[in-house]
PyMOL CGO cylinders between C-alpha atoms (Angstrom):
from pymol import cmd
from pymol.cgo import CYLINDER

trace = [
    CYLINDER, -82.65, 302.81, 29.33, -81.03, 305.57, 31.88, 0.3, 1, 1, 1, 1, 1, 1,
    CYLINDER, -81.03, 305.57, 31.88, -77.47, 305.69, 32.20, 0.3, 1, 1, 1, 1, 1, 1,
    CYLINDER, -77.47, 305.69, 32.20, -77.57, 305.23, 36.22, 0.3, 1, 1, 1, 1, 1, 1,
    CYLINDER, -77.57, 305.23, 36.22, -79.48, 302.28, 35.26, 0.3, 1, 1, 1, 1, 1, 1,
    CYLINDER, -79.48, 302.28, 35.26, -76.76, 300.74, 32.85, 0.3, 1, 1, 1, 1, 1, 1,
    CYLINDER, -76.76, 300.74, 32.85, -74.35, 300.80, 35.42, 0.3, 1, 1, 1, 1, 1, 1,
    CYLINDER, -74.35, 300.80, 35.42, -75.62, 299.82, 38.06, 0.3, 1, 1, 1, 1, 1, 1,
    CYLINDER, -75.62, 299.82, 38.06, -76.68, 296.22, 35.35, 0.3, 1, 1, 1, 1, 1, 1,
    CYLINDER, -76.68, 296.22, 35.35, -73.38, 296.18, 35.08, 0.3, 1, 1, 1, 1, 1, 1,
    CYLINDER, -73.38, 296.18, 35.08, -72.04, 296.03, 38.33, 0.3, 1, 1, 1, 1, 1, 1,
    CYLINDER, -72.04, 296.03, 38.33, -74.30, 293.46, 39.39, 0.3, 1, 1, 1, 1, 1, 1,
    CYLINDER, -74.30, 293.46, 39.39, -73.01, 291.32, 35.83, 0.3, 1, 1, 1, 1, 1, 1,
    CYLINDER, -73.01, 291.32, 35.83, -69.23, 291.97, 35.65, 0.3, 1, 1, 1, 1, 1, 1,
    CYLINDER, -69.23, 291.97, 35.65, -68.85, 293.16, 39.86, 0.3, 1, 1, 1, 1, 1, 1,
    CYLINDER, -68.85, 293.16, 39.86, -67.44, 296.92, 38.19, 0.3, 1, 1, 1, 1, 1, 1,
    CYLINDER, -67.44, 296.92, 38.19, -68.98, 300.08, 36.54, 0.3, 1, 1, 1, 1, 1, 1,
    CYLINDER, -68.98, 300.08, 36.54, -68.09, 300.44, 33.32, 0.3, 1, 1, 1, 1, 1, 1,
    CYLINDER, -68.09, 300.44, 33.32, -65.36, 303.51, 34.29, 0.3, 1, 1, 1, 1, 1, 1,
    CYLINDER, -65.36, 303.51, 34.29, -63.09, 300.86, 36.30, 0.3, 1, 1, 1, 1, 1, 1,
    CYLINDER, -63.09, 300.86, 36.30, -63.87, 297.36, 33.85, 0.3, 1, 1, 1, 1, 1, 1,
    CYLINDER, -63.87, 297.36, 33.85, -62.52, 299.73, 30.44, 0.3, 1, 1, 1, 1, 1, 1,
    CYLINDER, -62.52, 299.73, 30.44, -59.22, 300.92, 33.23, 0.3, 1, 1, 1, 1, 1, 1,
    CYLINDER, -59.22, 300.92, 33.23, -59.08, 297.04, 34.24, 0.3, 1, 1, 1, 1, 1, 1,
    CYLINDER, -59.08, 297.04, 34.24, -58.88, 296.91, 30.95, 0.3, 1, 1, 1, 1, 1, 1,
    CYLINDER, -58.88, 296.91, 30.95, -56.21, 299.40, 30.01, 0.3, 1, 1, 1, 1, 1, 1,
    CYLINDER, -56.21, 299.40, 30.01, -54.05, 298.06, 32.91, 0.3, 1, 1, 1, 1, 1, 1,
    CYLINDER, -54.05, 298.06, 32.91, -53.82, 294.71, 31.11, 0.3, 1, 1, 1, 1, 1, 1,
    CYLINDER, -53.82, 294.71, 31.11, -53.20, 295.91, 28.03, 0.3, 1, 1, 1, 1, 1, 1,
    CYLINDER, -53.20, 295.91, 28.03, -50.05, 298.55, 29.44, 0.3, 1, 1, 1, 1, 1, 1,
    CYLINDER, -50.05, 298.55, 29.44, -48.59, 294.89, 30.92, 0.3, 1, 1, 1, 1, 1, 1,
    CYLINDER, -48.59, 294.89, 30.92, -48.89, 293.27, 27.08, 0.3, 1, 1, 1, 1, 1, 1,
    CYLINDER, -48.89, 293.27, 27.08, -46.53, 296.09, 25.80, 0.3, 1, 1, 1, 1, 1, 1,
    CYLINDER, -46.53, 296.09, 25.80, -44.50, 296.73, 28.63, 0.3, 1, 1, 1, 1, 1, 1,
    CYLINDER, -44.50, 296.73, 28.63, -43.73, 292.90, 28.27, 0.3, 1, 1, 1, 1, 1, 1,
    CYLINDER, -43.73, 292.90, 28.27, -43.32, 292.49, 24.13, 0.3, 1, 1, 1, 1, 1, 1,
    CYLINDER, -43.32, 292.49, 24.13, -42.65, 296.25, 23.29, 0.3, 1, 1, 1, 1, 1, 1,
    CYLINDER, -42.65, 296.25, 23.29, -40.12, 298.27, 23.28, 0.3, 1, 1, 1, 1, 1, 1,
    CYLINDER, -40.12, 298.27, 23.28, -42.00, 302.05, 23.28, 0.3, 1, 1, 1, 1, 1, 1,
    CYLINDER, -42.00, 302.05, 23.28, -41.87, 304.80, 24.85, 0.3, 1, 1, 1, 1, 1, 1,
    CYLINDER, -41.87, 304.80, 24.85, -43.38, 304.79, 28.50, 0.3, 1, 1, 1, 1, 1, 1,
    CYLINDER, -43.38, 304.79, 28.50, -45.33, 308.18, 25.88, 0.3, 1, 1, 1, 1, 1, 1,
    CYLINDER, -45.33, 308.18, 25.88, -46.39, 305.81, 22.93, 0.3, 1, 1, 1, 1, 1, 1,
    CYLINDER, -46.39, 305.81, 22.93, -47.58, 303.44, 25.53, 0.3, 1, 1, 1, 1, 1, 1,
    CYLINDER, -47.58, 303.44, 25.53, -49.68, 306.24, 27.19, 0.3, 1, 1, 1, 1, 1, 1,
    CYLINDER, -49.68, 306.24, 27.19, -51.03, 307.59, 24.57, 0.3, 1, 1, 1, 1, 1, 1,
    CYLINDER, -51.03, 307.59, 24.57, -51.93, 304.14, 22.36, 0.3, 1, 1, 1, 1, 1, 1,
    CYLINDER, -51.93, 304.14, 22.36, -53.50, 303.44, 25.83, 0.3, 1, 1, 1, 1, 1, 1,
    CYLINDER, -53.50, 303.44, 25.83, -55.72, 306.91, 25.80, 0.3, 1, 1, 1, 1, 1, 1,
    CYLINDER, -55.72, 306.91, 25.80, -53.99, 309.16, 28.39, 0.3, 1, 1, 1, 1, 1, 1,
    CYLINDER, -53.99, 309.16, 28.39, -53.11, 312.70, 27.75, 0.3, 1, 1, 1, 1, 1, 1,
    CYLINDER, -53.11, 312.70, 27.75, -50.23, 312.47, 30.10, 0.3, 1, 1, 1, 1, 1, 1,
    CYLINDER, -50.23, 312.47, 30.10, -47.41, 310.38, 29.94, 0.3, 1, 1, 1, 1, 1, 1,
    CYLINDER, -47.41, 310.38, 29.94, -47.14, 311.03, 34.17, 0.3, 1, 1, 1, 1, 1, 1,
    CYLINDER, -47.14, 311.03, 34.17, -50.98, 310.05, 33.78, 0.3, 1, 1, 1, 1, 1, 1,
    CYLINDER, -50.98, 310.05, 33.78, -50.68, 306.48, 32.99, 0.3, 1, 1, 1, 1, 1, 1,
    CYLINDER, -50.68, 306.48, 32.99, -47.86, 306.42, 34.89, 0.3, 1, 1, 1, 1, 1, 1,
    CYLINDER, -47.86, 306.42, 34.89, -50.04, 307.00, 38.62, 0.3, 1, 1, 1, 1, 1, 1,
    CYLINDER, -50.04, 307.00, 38.62, -52.78, 304.97, 36.92, 0.3, 1, 1, 1, 1, 1, 1,
    CYLINDER, -52.78, 304.97, 36.92, -50.31, 301.80, 36.44, 0.3, 1, 1, 1, 1, 1, 1,
    CYLINDER, -50.31, 301.80, 36.44, -48.30, 302.52, 40.07, 0.3, 1, 1, 1, 1, 1, 1,
    CYLINDER, -48.30, 302.52, 40.07, -51.56, 302.32, 41.91, 0.3, 1, 1, 1, 1, 1, 1,
    CYLINDER, -51.56, 302.32, 41.91, -53.20, 299.57, 40.78, 0.3, 1, 1, 1, 1, 1, 1,
    CYLINDER, -53.20, 299.57, 40.78, -49.84, 297.41, 39.81, 0.3, 1, 1, 1, 1, 1, 1,
    CYLINDER, -49.84, 297.41, 39.81, -47.53, 298.84, 43.51, 0.3, 1, 1, 1, 1, 1, 1,
    CYLINDER, -47.53, 298.84, 43.51, -44.68, 299.24, 40.62, 0.3, 1, 1, 1, 1, 1, 1,
    CYLINDER, -44.68, 299.24, 40.62, -43.92, 302.58, 37.56, 0.3, 1, 1, 1, 1, 1, 1,
    CYLINDER, -43.92, 302.58, 37.56, -44.57, 301.13, 34.48, 0.3, 1, 1, 1, 1, 1, 1,
    CYLINDER, -44.57, 301.13, 34.48, -40.37, 301.51, 34.56, 0.3, 1, 1, 1, 1, 1, 1,
    CYLINDER, -40.37, 301.51, 34.56, -40.16, 298.88, 36.99, 0.3, 1, 1, 1, 1, 1, 1,
    CYLINDER, -40.16, 298.88, 36.99, -42.56, 296.78, 35.93, 0.3, 1, 1, 1, 1, 1, 1,
    CYLINDER, -42.56, 296.78, 35.93, -40.10, 296.22, 32.44, 0.3, 1, 1, 1, 1, 1, 1,
    CYLINDER, -40.10, 296.22, 32.44, -37.62, 295.54, 33.96, 0.3, 1, 1, 1, 1, 1, 1,
    CYLINDER, -37.62, 295.54, 33.96, -39.04, 293.37, 36.31, 0.3, 1, 1, 1, 1, 1, 1,
    CYLINDER, -39.04, 293.37, 36.31, -40.78, 291.21, 32.97, 0.3, 1, 1, 1, 1, 1, 1,
    CYLINDER, -40.78, 291.21, 32.97, -37.15, 291.76, 31.49, 0.3, 1, 1, 1, 1, 1, 1,
    CYLINDER, -37.15, 291.76, 31.49, -35.54, 290.14, 34.10, 0.3, 1, 1, 1, 1, 1, 1,
    CYLINDER, -35.54, 290.14, 34.10, -37.55, 286.92, 34.51, 0.3, 1, 1, 1, 1, 1, 1,
    CYLINDER, -37.55, 286.92, 34.51, -37.36, 286.28, 31.33, 0.3, 1, 1, 1, 1, 1, 1,
    CYLINDER, -37.36, 286.28, 31.33, -33.25, 287.14, 31.01, 0.3, 1, 1, 1, 1, 1, 1,
    CYLINDER, -33.25, 287.14, 31.01, -32.91, 284.97, 34.11, 0.3, 1, 1, 1, 1, 1, 1,
    CYLINDER, -32.91, 284.97, 34.11, -34.75, 281.93, 31.93, 0.3, 1, 1, 1, 1, 1, 1,
]
cmd.load_cgo(trace, "trace")
């Protein structure tokens, strides 16, 4: 099977390309790590496979509209408000 056919079939099944799917999973994991650990942004970026912390921050902000630092602070504030 060709790569283009596989991509087309994947998109039909999942509603996104394999690359978009992988990025979605990485960003979901980022949210878990930001909310549940005290790991540095550099460590989280590395664990998610980003070569640079800046690339991770840009991808995160594009996806969620907030930087990873802002997300972590908001998550912490919500936890302490409970």
